[in-house]
C-alpha positions in Angstrom: 117.0 135.2 85.1 118.9 132.2 86.4 117.8 129.1 88.1 115.9 125.8 87.8 112.1 125.5 87.2 110.4 122.1 87.8 107.8 121.8 85.0 104.9 119.3 85.1 105.0 118.5 81.4 101.6 118.0 79.7 100.9 115.2 77.2 101.5 115.8 73.5 104.4 118.3 74.2 108.0 117.3 73.4 110.7 118.4 75.9 112.0 120.7 73.1 108.6 122.3 72.7 108.6 123.1 76.4 112.1 124.7 76.4 111.3 126.7 73.2 108.2 128.2 74.9 110.1 129.0 78.1 112.8 130.8 76.2 110.2 133.4 75.5 108.8 133.3 79.0 112.2 133.9 80.7 113.5 136.0 77.8 116.7 134.1 77.3 118.2 131.7 74.8 120.2 129.8 77.5 117.8 127.1 78.4 118.2 123.3 78.8 116.3 120.4 80.3 117.3 117.6 82.5 116.2 114.4 80.8 113.9 114.0 77.7 110.3 112.9 78.1 108.5 111.4 75.2 105.5 113.5 73.9 102.9 111.0 75.3 104.6 111.1 78.8 103.7 113.7 81.5 105.4 114.7 84.7 108.7 116.1 86.1 110.8 118.0 83.6 113.5 120.2 85.3 114.4 123.1 83.1 117.6 125.0 83.6 117.6 128.7 82.8 120.4 131.2 82.2 123.7 130.4 84.1 122.0 127.5 85.7 122.4 125.6 82.4 125.9 124.7 83.6 124.1 122.4 86.1 122.7 120.1 83.3 125.8 118.1 83.1 125.5 117.2 86.8 121.9 116.2 86.3 122.4 113.8 83.4 122.9 110.7 85.6 120.1 111.6 88.1 117.9 108.7 89.1 114.3 108.9 87.7 111.1 107.4 89.1 108.0 106.7 86.9 104.5 105.5 87.3 103.3 103.6 84.3 100.3 101.6 83.1 101.2 98.4 81.2 98.5 97.2 78.9 98.6 93.4 78.7 97.6 91.3 75.6 98.6 94.0 73.1 101.9 94.4 71.2 102.6 97.3 68.9 105.5 98.5 66.7 106.3 101.5 69.0 105.9 99.4 72.2 103.1 101.8 73.4 99.3 102.1 72.7 99.9 104.9 70.1 101.6 102.5 67.6 100.3 100.1 65.0 98.9 96.9 66.5 101.1 93.8 65.8 99.3 91.2 67.8 96.6 90.7 70.4 96.5 87.8 72.8 94.3 86.6 75.7 95.4 87.6 79.2 95.5 85.1 82.0 98.0 86.1 84.7 97.8 85.0 88.3 99.4 87.0 91.1 102.1 84.4 91.8 103.3 84.3 88.2 103.3 88.1 88.1 105.4 88.5 91.2 107.9 85.9 89.9 108.2 87.7 86.5 108.6 91.2 88.1 111.4 89.8 90.3 113.4 88.9 87.1 113.4 92.6 86.0 114.7 94.0 89.3 118.4 94.9 89.7 121.0 95.1 86.9 119.5 93.8 83.6 120.2 94.1 79.9 117.7 96.0 77.7 117.6 96.3 73.9 116.7 99.9 73.0 113.5 100.3 70.9 113.6 101.2 67.2 111.4 104.2 68.0 114.0 106.1 69.9 116.5 108.9 69.3 119.5 106.7 69.6 121.8 106.8 66.5 123.2 103.9 64.6 125.8 104.8 61.9 124.8 108.4 62.3 121.1 107.8 61.8 118.4 108.0 64.4 116.6 104.7 65.0 113.2 106.4 64.9 113.9 107.8 61.4 114.8 104.3 60.2 111.7 102.9 61.9 109.4 105.3 60.1 110.9 104.1 56.8 110.0 100.5 57.8 113.6 99.5 58.5 114.8 97.6 61.5 118.5 97.3 62.5 120.3 95.2 65.1 120.7 97.0 68.5 123.1 95.8 71.2 121.6 95.2 74.7 122.6 97.9 77.2 123.1 97.5 80.9 120.5 99.4 83.1 119.5 99.2 86.7 116.0 98.8 88.0 116.2 99.9 91.6 112.5 99.6 92.3 109.7 97.8 90.4 106.5 97.8 92.5 103.0 96.7 91.5 100.6 99.5 92.5 97.4 98.1 91.0 96.3 95.1 88.9 93.3 95.6 86.6 91.6 93.2 84.2 94.2 93.8 81.4 96.4 96.4 83.0 99.2 96.7 85.6 100.1 100.0 87.3 103.8 100.0 88.2 106.2 102.2 89.9 109.7 102.1 88.4 112.8 103.7 89.9 115.7 103.3 87.4 119.0 104.4 86.1 119.7 106.7 83.1 119.0 105.1 79.7 116.0 103.0 80.8 113.2 102.8 78.3 109.9 102.2 80.2 108.1 101.3 77.0 110.6 98.5 76.4 110.4 97.4 80.1 106.6 97.1 79.6 107.0 95.1 76.4 109.5 92.8 77.9 107.4 92.1 81.0 104.4 91.4 78.8 106.4 88.9 76.8 107.7 87.2 79.9 104.1 86.8 81.1 103.3 85.1 77.8 100.6 87.5 76.7 102.6 90.4 75.3 102.2 94.0 76.4 102.9 97.6 75.8 102.9 101.0 77.6 99.5 102.7 78.0 100.4 105.6 80.2 103.6 107.2 81.7 104.2 109.9 84.3 107.7 110.8 85.7 107.0 111.4 89.4 110.6 112.3 90.3 113.9 113.3 88.7 116.9 113.6 91.0 115.8 115.6 94.0 112.7 117.0 92.4 109.2 115.5 92.7 105.8 115.8 91.0 104.4 117.5 94.1 106.6 120.6 93.5 106.3 120.7 89.7 104.5 123.7 88.1 101.9 123.0 85.4 103.2 124.4 82.1 100.1 126.4 81.4 100.5 128.1 84.8 104.1 129.1 83.9 103.0 130.4 80.5 100.3 132.6 82.1 102.4 133.8 85.1 103.0 137.6 85.5 106.2 136.8 87.4 107.6 133.5 86.1 110.8 134.2 88.1 109.0 133.3 91.3 109.2 129.6 90.2 112.9 129.6 89.7 115.0 127.9 92.4 118.8 127.9 93.0 121.1 125.3 91.4 122.1 124.2 95.0 118.6 122.6 95.3 119.9 119.8 93.0 122.0 118.7 96.0 119.6 119.5 98.9 119.7 116.0 100.3 123.5 116.1 100.6 125.2 117.6 103.7 126.2 121.3 103.2 129.9 122.4 103.6 130.8 126.0 104.3 134.2 127.0 103.1 136.3 129.5 105.1 138.7 132.0 103.5 
């Protein structure tokens, strides 16, 4: 079987867990995914099967869109609610202040990668160092936030839509926005609603794939990666 399947990844699964299970489903070792999602995150995970794995390199720089919930007043060591609490602060954020702060994070910005990430420094993963209680200096990296929209404001939460470039850490964006608001913050929830041309509406729940009698019905051609581009037909 060859093609791309758009998986709706459930929480508590790593992207590698998903591809490992789908190797059995599609009976092939040639499987890759288009952009890692952390275990706590859900949503769009394009999985490339068989000869379609050649398409992964074209997908690496695809734009991603997320919906996230930012928990205000809480900071943790992992920059999300699953980490150890470092500090809790009262929250008093008015709408005008919030809009002014969000504007500062739109466009091209610099972001310091989190310690709890798979990035390597001197050959060691940052997350491995973090688990040993070590912290190393990380250089800020340029990223682009093409959309940062407030969808809903709760008592201590903000629901945001973020459309961003490759290499953006939403956890770190949540932490940085919280700090800029003066109360601290961390990520409470994360769903990738689109990756490249693919959206959450067309994603297949993982359990549905695992139980399917004919999983091949969910595979789509590699050309769907470029479906929003004009087609060119070559003559002999």
